[in-house]
Structure formats: C-alpha cells, structure tokens
N, C-alpha and C positions, 0 to 999 in steps of 0.2 A: 360749426357755428359757435361763436363765443358771444355772450351778452350778459348783462346784469339783470335783464328782465325775463322772468319765467314765462310770461305771456309771449314775448317775441321768440323765445326758444321753442315753445310749443308750436308757434306758427311756422317756424323754420322747418320743423319736422313735417308739417303738412305739405311743404314745398319741396321735400326730398332730402333734407339734411339727415345724414346718417349718424352723426354724432353731434351732441350739443353739450356745451360746457357753461355752467353758471359761474360767472366770475366772482360772485359773492361767496361761493362755496369752494372754489378751486383756483389755484394759481394758473394763469394762462399758459405760461411757458411749460411748466411741469405737466399739465394736463395734455397739451398738444404733443409734447415729446413722449408721453406714455402711449399715445395712439400711433404716433409716427416717429419712431426713434431717430430716423435719419433726417427728419424735418419734412415740411410740405414742399411740393414742387412750386406752388404758387400760393401766395397769401394776398388778401385784399384788406387794406387798411381803410375802414369806412367810418371810424368814430371821430377822427379829427382831434385826437388828444395825444400829447407827446408819449405817454406810456404805451399806448397801443401801437404807435409807430415803432418804438423800440422792441416791443414784443414781436411784432411782425418780422423784424430782422432776425430775432433770436429763434424763431420757429421755422424759418424758411431754410431749406437745405442749401448747401453750397452750390453755386451756379443756378439756384432757383430764382424766382422773381417775386418781388414785393410790388403790388399794384396799389398806388395811392389814389383812392377814389374820393376821399373826404375833402372837405374844405376846412383848413385850419384857421382859427380866429387870429392867429399871429405867428410870428417865428417860433420855432421849437429848437431846443438845444440838440445839436447833432454833431457827433464826433466822426469824421470820415474814417477814422481808424476802425470804428465799429463795423463799417461797411467792408473794409478790407478783411477783417477777421471773419465776418459772416460769409464773405464770398458770394454775395447775391447781387442781382441787378434790381434797380429801382426804376419803375416806369410810372407814369401818371396818366390819368384819364382827363381828357378835355371835354367833360360832360358827355354828350351823346352825339354820335354822327347823325346827320340829317335822316338817313334811312332807318335808323333805329326806332323812331316814333312810329313810322308807317308799318314796320315789321311787327312791332308790339301790338298796334291796333288790329292788324290782320290776324295775328295769333289769338287775340282776345275774341274777335268777331267769329272766328272759326270754332271757338270752344277749346282749342288746343292749349290755351293759357288761361287758367281760371285764377283771377286775382282777388276774387271776393273774400277769401279767407284772410287776406292781408289787410283789409280795411277795418280799422278800429274806431273810426269816427267819421261823421259827416257834419259839415258846417256851412254857413252862409259866407259869401265873399267878404261882407263887412266885418265878420268876426275872425278874419284870417290871422291877425297878429295874436290876439288874446287866446282864442280857442284853437288856433292852428300852431303857430310857431312856439308860443309859450307852452302849450300842451305837449308838443313833441320834445321840448327841452326839459320839462319838469316832470312829466309823467312817463316813466320808462315802459309802461304797458302798451303805449301806442306804437304802431308800426307805420300805417299809412292813413292819412286823413283826407277824405274827399272834400273838395271845395265846390259848392254849387255856384255856378256863374250866373250873372244877371239874366233873367228871362228863361233860364234853363228849366225844363219840366222834370 
C-alpha cells in the first residue's frame, strides 16, 4: 500500500496490508522494487493522477497487469512506448458489477467484513460537498466518510 497519509497507511495495516510505503518519505518505484525486485504481478492505480499511473507501469512486472480503478479529471500524457517497454497489460474497472453491492452487504451483515475501521467521518447529506468531497480531496487523513441519508436513524 502506497499513500501520502500516515492515517490511511495505518488503516491499510488493519485491513491486512503487509507492507506500507509513505510517499512523503520514500520514492514509490524504488520502495516497491526493494520489496519486489521483479515487480508486482498486479498493481491498482486508484489515485487518478498521471504520476501514479506511470509509477504503476514501472513497478508491474513484465506480463503483469495494471488495473486502473481511479477516475482521472482529464487526459494524461501517455507514451505507448512506455507500455511496450514495461510489457504489461492495462485493464480498467467499470465501477462495480451489480452483485458486488449485495456481496459486500452480506459480508458486512455476517461480520466477515468489518469496515468500521475505515470510517473516518460521518456527515449529513446536505453537507456532502463541503464536508464530504472537499474533505476527501483536501484532508489526506480521511479514508471513508459515511453520509446519513434523509430520515435515516
């Protein structure tokens, strides 16, 4: 797990991350290559910034896979030659399949998936933009913010 937030890195450990890398302290590519000299089989690009996309290519082993999960705000510079040199596949995620929501709800209801540790805030629906989106963009200590819907107890 790579991040700039120590809080999110600590939360990642709670959910099973075996290695965490603080990008304020270490270079992403060097740190991952120190752990996995041949590269990772699969990497997930979830930040949505050009630098992390490029880093994903550099730390994925040849014939490995980069999964793009994030939403990019606009086009990013990309040289297809970088892909040829890296020898990786790029796949994307189309958000979630319909059954993923029900599976997640079932896992949470059974107690097999405890998500409480990921929650870093709770807000009212009318505060979604200011206390939700802006908070997630500007305060890197946040992981997940729950939104209370109208009439919810």
